[in-house]
N, C-alpha and C positions, 0 to 999 in steps of 0.2 A: 363082905357084908355092904351093903349101902348103908351109907350115911343118912339120917334121919334129922330134918330142919327145921327146927321150931319158929314161925313168922309172928313178932306181936305185929300189933294194929297196923302201925306206922308204916313196920316191911311190908305188911298182905297185899298194900295199894301198889308195889313196887313189884312186888313179886307177881303181881295179877300182871301187870304191864310189860315186864319182861316175857313172862308168857306169852302174851298176845305178839311180842316182839318176834320171840323165836318162831313162834306158831307161822307168822307171816313168812318169816326167812325160810322156813321148811316149804312153804306154799308154791311160793316164786320157783325153790328147784326141788323139782321132783324125784331128784336123783337122792335124794337126803328123804330116808322114811322114818322118824323119830316121832313118837307117840308114846305118849303114857296111858297104859292100860287101867281103866277105872278113874279118870279124870273125867272130874264134874264139871267146872269152869269154862273148860277151853277142851273141845272133843269135833268129832265129826259134824256132831247135829247143832253145836253153837256157835261152827267157825264161822258161819255166813254172816254173822252179827261184827266179827269183829272190824277192825276199820285203823289205817295206816295212822301210826300219831307221830309219825317224824322217821328221816330217813337220813342215813350216812352213805356217803360216798365213798371210800376208802381206796379206789385208785386200779383194784383187782381183785379176785375172789375173796371171798370170804366164806371156807369150808368148814371153820372148826364152830362149835357150838360156844357162843361166850358165856364168860362167867359176869356175876353181879354182886353187889357187897353195897350197903350204903348209901346208893342210890345212883352207881357208875357200873357201868357195862365196859367187859376189859375182853379185848379178843383179838386175834392175829390176822394179816391178811395176807394171800399172795404175792403181795407186793412188796413183803420183807418188811414190814413195818408191826410192831404192836399198837395197839391202840387202847387210850382209855375214853369215855364220852358217858356224859350225863344221860342218865336212863330217862327222865321226865322230856327233854327235848334235844338227845342227841348231839349236844354242843361239846366240839372235842376238848379236850383238857389235856391229852398230850398223846403225842407219838412218840418211838422211838424206832429207830434202824436197828434190826437185829445185827446185820452186820457187823456194824457200830460199835454195839452193845459187844459182841461178842470178838470181836478179830476176824471171824470167820470168812473165809471168802465166797463169794458167790457159789453154790452148789451145781449149776450149770446143766443138770441133769433133765430139769423140766423147766423151770425158770430160771433166771439167771441171777437170781438175790438168793441170799440167807433164808431159808422159810420157817415157820411153825405154822401148823393147823391142828395142833394139841390145842383141846381144853385149856385155858388156865386155869390156874386153883389156886383158889385163896387162903391164906395161912398167916392169918392175923393181920398184920400190915403190910405180909409180901404177896406177890402173884411171882405162880412159880409156873415156869413156862417149857417145855421141851421143844428143841430144835431138830429141825432134819437134817441129816446126814450130813457131814458125821453127829453121831448122836449124842447130844449134851442137853442139860437142863440146866435154866438161868433162874435165880429170885432177885426180881427188883421190887422197889419201894412200890407200891400200889399208891403213896400219895404223888408222884414227881417222875415213873420210870426208872429211877436211877440203878444202874445195877448194882446187888450187893454180893453176890457168888456166882460162880461159874462151874460145875462138876459134869467132866467129859466120861459118857459112859460107854463110848467106842470111838477110839479115834481113826478108824475109816473111814475112807469117801464112801460114798453109796455107789453102790456099782451098775 
């Protein structure tokens, strides 16, 4: 069952900004088809009124849906980094190399770095992220990206 989130008055503006940002990302990459049936603020009729607020260059593709909380957007990139940026202007707060965090060697299967393409999960002051082959999950502090724990789900590398 999907979790329902309540957004207060201050967070509602951030949420709308995040939705606009996500919708623009989806428009740029037509291979990703995400939408919310019944959405009133951003939908096929209103999307033409959206304008780019900021741009962040990660150095390689970003295929995961970002997560956001308290004015910060979190996302992994295919360049092997996990990012935290300010939702208001896209300024970098921190970036962490997943290979350095996990100690995993590059996968070499599709890209020669340790990567994640999962949507980060926010749990209080932690950011939980799945890592791409061998399967593992890490938790980092949202404040600075410091590794808190690492759990192997499958020790076998990708085939």
